[in-house]
C-alpha positions in Angstrom: 0.0 0.0 0.0 1.3 3.5 -0.9 2.1 5.7 2.0 -0.1 8.8 2.3 1.9 12.0 2.3 1.6 15.7 2.5 3.1 18.4 0.2 6.2 20.2 1.5 6.1 24.0 1.4 9.3 26.0 1.0 9.0 29.4 2.8 11.0 32.4 4.2 10.5 34.4 7.3 12.5 37.3 8.8 13.4 36.6 12.4 15.6 38.7 14.6 17.0 40.5 11.6 17.8 37.3 9.7 16.0 35.9 6.7 15.3 32.2 7.5 14.4 29.6 4.9 12.3 26.7 6.3 10.3 23.8 5.0 7.0 22.8 6.5 4.4 20.1 5.9 1.0 19.4 7.4 -1.7 21.6 8.8 -0.3 24.5 10.9 -0.9 23.9 14.6 0.3 25.1 18.0 1.8 21.6 18.4 4.5 20.6 16.0 7.5 18.5 15.2 10.7 20.7 14.8 13.4 19.1 12.7 16.9 20.6 13.2 19.6 19.6 10.7 23.3 19.0 11.3 26.4 20.5 9.7 27.3 21.1 7.0 23.9 20.2 5.7 20.5 22.0 5.7 16.8 21.1 5.9 17.5 19.2 2.6 18.4 16.3 5.0 14.6 16.0 5.8 13.3 16.1 2.3 12.0 12.5 2.4 10.8 12.6 6.0 8.6 15.8 5.7 5.9 14.5 3.3 5.3 11.3 5.3 5.4 12.9 8.8 3.4 15.9 7.5 0.4 13.7 6.9 0.2 13.1 10.6 1.5 16.3 12.2 2.6 19.9 11.6 6.3 19.7 10.8 8.8 22.5 10.5 12.4 22.1 9.3 14.4 25.4 9.2 17.8 26.1 7.6 19.9 27.2 10.6 21.5 30.6 10.0 24.8 30.0 8.2 23.6 27.0 6.3 21.3 26.1 3.5 19.4 29.1 2.1 19.0 31.1 5.3 21.1 34.2 5.8 24.7 33.6 6.5 26.3 36.9 7.7 30.0 36.9 8.3 31.6 36.2 11.7 32.3 40.0 12.0 28.6 40.7 11.6 27.0 37.9 13.7 28.1 35.9 16.8 27.7 32.3 15.9 27.0 30.6 19.1 24.6 27.7 19.7 22.8 29.7 22.3 22.2 32.6 19.9 21.0 30.3 17.3 18.6 28.6 19.7 17.0 32.0 20.3 16.6 32.5 16.6 14.8 29.1 16.2 12.7 29.8 19.2 11.6 33.1 17.7 10.8 31.4 14.4 8.5 28.7 15.9 6.9 31.3 18.1 6.2 33.4 15.0 4.6 30.3 13.4 2.3 30.0 16.4 4.0 26.8 17.8 3.9 26.5 21.6 4.8 22.8 22.2 6.8 20.4 20.0 8.6 17.2 19.5 12.2 18.1 18.9 14.5 16.3 16.4 18.3 17.1 16.8 21.4 15.7 15.1 25.1 16.6 15.0 25.6 20.3 15.5 21.9 21.0 16.0 22.1 19.0 19.2 23.5 22.0 21.2 20.9 24.3 19.7 18.1 21.9 20.7 19.3 21.4 24.2 19.5 25.2 24.8 15.8 25.3 23.7 14.9 22.4 25.9 16.6 23.5 29.1 15.3 27.1 28.6 11.7 26.0 28.1 11.3 22.4 29.2 7.6 22.7 29.3 7.5 23.1 25.6 9.3 19.9 24.7 6.9 17.0 24.4 9.6 14.6 23.3 13.2 14.3 22.0 14.5 12.5 18.9 18.3 12.3 18.9 20.0 11.1 15.7 23.7 10.8 15.9 23.9 13.7 18.3 26.1 13.9 21.3 25.2 15.0 24.9 27.5 12.8 27.0 31.3 12.2 27.3 30.7 8.6 26.1 30.2 9.8 22.6 33.5 11.7 22.2 36.1 9.3 21.2 39.9 9.8 20.6 39.1 11.6 17.4 38.2 14.6 19.5 41.6 14.8 21.2 42.9 17.5 18.9 39.7 19.5 19.2 40.0 19.4 23.0 43.5 20.7 22.8 42.5 23.6 20.5 39.5 24.4 22.8 41.9 24.8 25.7 44.6 26.6 23.8 43.2 28.1 20.5 46.7 28.7 19.0 47.7 28.6 15.4 49.7 25.5 16.1 46.8 23.6 17.6 44.5 24.8 14.8 47.0 23.4 12.3 46.8 20.0 14.1 43.0 19.8 13.6 41.8 17.4 10.9 41.2 19.2 7.5 37.5 19.1 7.0 36.7 22.6 5.6 37.3 21.3 2.0 35.2 19.6 -0.6 36.8 16.3 0.3 36.1 16.9 4.0 32.5 17.8 3.2 32.1 14.6 1.2 33.8 12.5 4.0 31.2 13.8 6.5 28.8 11.6 4.6 31.0 8.7 3.5 33.7 8.3 6.2 33.7 4.9 7.7 31.1 3.4 5.3 31.6 0.1 3.5 31.2 0.3 -0.3 27.7 -1.2 -0.3 26.5 1.7 1.9 28.6 4.5 0.3 27.0 3.8 -3.0 23.5 4.5 -1.5 24.4 8.1 -0.9 23.3 10.7 -3.5 26.3 12.8 -4.5 24.2 16.0 -4.8 23.9 16.1 -1.0 27.6 17.0 -0.3 27.8 19.0 -3.6 25.0 21.2 -2.4 26.6 21.6 1.0 29.9 22.5 -0.5 28.3 25.0 -2.9 26.9 26.8 0.2 30.1 26.6 2.2 32.0 28.2 -0.7 30.2 31.5 -0.1 32.8 34.1 1.0 33.5 33.7 4.7 31.2 30.7 5.2 33.9 28.2 6.1 34.9 30.5 9.0 31.2 30.5 10.1 31.4 26.7 10.1 34.6 26.8 12.1 32.8 29.0 14.7 30.3 26.3 15.1 33.1 23.9 15.9 34.8 26.2 18.3 31.5 26.9 20.2 31.0 23.2 20.6 33.3 23.3 23.6 30.5 25.1 25.5 28.1 22.4 24.7 30.5 19.8 26.1 30.8 21.9 29.3 27.0 21.7 29.6 26.8 17.9 29.7 26.1 17.9 33.5 23.3 20.5 33.0 21.8 18.4 30.2 22.0 15.3 32.5 20.1 17.2 35.2 17.5 18.2 32.6 17.0 14.6 31.5 16.7 13.5 35.2 14.3 16.2 36.2 11.9 16.4 33.2 12.2 12.9 31.7 11.2 13.7 28.1 10.3 10.6 26.1 13.3 10.0 23.9 13.8 8.2 20.6 17.5 7.6 19.8 18.4 6.8 16.1 22.0 5.9 15.2 24.1 5.1 12.2 26.6 2.7 13.6 29.5 3.6 11.2 29.5 7.2 12.5 33.2 8.3 12.8 32.3 11.6 14.6 30.3 10.3 17.6 30.9 6.9 19.2 28.1 4.4 19.4 28.5 4.3 23.2 26.5 7.5 23.1 23.4 5.5 22.4 23.6 3.7 25.7 24.5 6.9 27.6 21.0 8.2 27.0 19.7 5.4 29.3 21.6 6.8 32.3 19.1 9.4 33.4 16.1 8.9 31.1 13.5 6.3 32.0 11.7 6.2 28.6 14.3 5.6 25.8 13.6 3.8 22.6 16.8 3.2 20.6 17.4 2.0 17.0 20.9 1.3 15.5 21.2 1.1 11.8 23.8 -0.2 9.4 24.5 3.4 8.2 26.7 6.4 8.7 26.6 9.8 10.3 23.9 11.1 7.8 21.4 8.4 8.6 18.5 10.0 6.6 20.4 9.8 3.4 20.0 6.0 3.4 17.3 5.2 5.9 14.7 8.0 5.6 11.7 5.7 5.1 12.6 3.6 8.2 13.1 6.7 10.3 9.9 8.3 9.0 7.9 5.3 10.1 9.4 5.4 13.6 8.7 9.1 13.8 5.1 8.7 12.8 4.6 6.2 15.6 6.6 8.1 18.2 4.9 11.4 17.4 1.4 9.9 17.3 1.9 8.3 20.7 3.1 11.6 22.2 0.3 13.7 20.7 -2.3 11.1 21.8 -1.0 11.2 25.4 -1.0 15.0 25.2 -4.6 15.1 24.1 -5.7 12.7 26.8 -4.0 14.8 29.5 -5.5 18.0 28.3 
């Protein structure tokens, strides 16, 4: 039987002085699913999920400032911190009339989402974490050079960082660690689109600021653990097991403080939705439906 789907709408809205591009599907509502992409991608990551999920709920997937087709002012014009970006996303969804939501985070949107969640825990009906890190367990030895740079941001320590701000580095974000039978499932246009946007003047430095500000997210791990323990949001963890950025031990770390965790590990990489969008969409439909049903019953 063919899955029923909704049309995806591509829109722009000015928020806090920035022009934000976002995708949405479904009937606008005060309750929604917010999909936040990782780096160096955009809402393009959710292109296959939106129509399916949009048949069941109102879904919003913005391009985070600096990525996709949202404004990307230079680092001399805008302070790229995850906290600042969380306020921009909050302002966007408030402008759209959304008051409560299921929040999907991955990769570098994880710090953005956790600022939103810890600032307004009453708004978060549930968390979906896909290859996103919020515990020390997920940071393997590959982060050692990053930690050295965060402590001492010298030219020498920057030179010792892996070279990822290149076309090859962008491609490897998708393909690193994958066996050939999985690599060939990835559409090449994904990293070509990302690199086209990163090639805008000054945009690689914007991306580097995301990396540098990640140190503050790591410092917030104890605060995030307290949020988990105190508010117990239902959590769906989705993971591509070949991810070279975040260790698979992160999946199990989510069970430390959360009582209601559903986890699914796939034979996939860091960008899980590039190869497993249909499977993830099915899980999201069930997860979101259950949460919204409990919310209606409690009202």
